[in-house]
Steps between C-alpha positions, in 0.01 A plus 500: 500500500701584185580872480508689164881536548542125542272429196717735292823348615393138454284496178365169382657404170425134513825405659708673236740790555332819363811659370803377304730649755484607860499881505625490862772239453851593620786374297791324666815713499667261255260607229730797457807283448660482165443132474117547541506787252671295232266198576196712455621625162603159367147366590324800355683483164469123479115524564481792238632256246248238605779234568532259784802450734566187310508689167731760649734212646514338162591830324771599749633179620435601855349222731135531604612509865740788438230690299260462783754626750571804280136597438436467895792702571678239704825519322726762333538391128842540332554741228536207255159381617333842454651537154345157402171614642510840325565327163214247550254751617600766237571772742816702600703389795421828683127416488535268781607774733229748413290420807785519733632838381166673421405767742165503652342833486239672722326841468393704798267797447416731791144606549393756258812451283361271226577632149175639357444378145291593198295187411195431296272576796659829579285676268201377691630664823680180631818561676763236464814478723751224417613339818801331368680369190792256437668499156739212566257220540582140440166357580354550151205678663451887526309629801359849523366613837286810502304705744195634309300794641152594379368839608184693475637611148542153374289372222398141447739331252408128477694386192848406610634186312850370498729193528552322834339467839394772732438506868293778680486582867261769617648742762238773529158596355268286301499405136288272279767328293419334167698195358340371174120472570540478879472786757672494841417739782848568652536651845819526722647163546349341194731362226449396133737288295422465126620438145577851380421403134124548571363860507518631863487820690297701751141496403351705771671734768277449803708664774786747437788541523585137407841353513620142412812309416530363153767245438544395130713216388580391150774309302812686455500470122161674467542869381265725685345814357 
């Protein structure tokens, strides 16, 4: 008999991998090496230009085999080779070292110490606690995690609408949540993931107090109001 947990861990996707990457994968230690960092950047800039390894080889005079080894982090390219690559790819020489030198940030927030913010729903009695924020973000995506609390004084405010995607995870209470023309009855343990460009928000406060995590992600270039 297949348990619910087994079903969740082994979904049927017609033999295809359900995700573009394994969220539980562990990188080999050499991923942190300078050679791997340089190779990653060379490949990324080449693909950004939409050119093949053959095109890059012709533009730089570097052999296909050598380029393949560089992109895979198997060799340490000389300064002359890096200069040729920087000219052909139209990036400064230092761009190849960005991934190696860039710090990886983390934010730890103790229970009850999230920053309380004034947001659009605050006037409806919704309490927003920002659980973390990283300014120096190279991923191109901004992620805002919030703990939202709805109390007996909260009003219904179902007209949020903004760029990006949003994920909700219900922690306490019960709320009927609207997304577009759909209604979802959310209880502890329920989650909702949606395109935030559609009107959304709590439609009915069934059991109070209610608390849920809201994680909003959107492209870094988007200016939020």
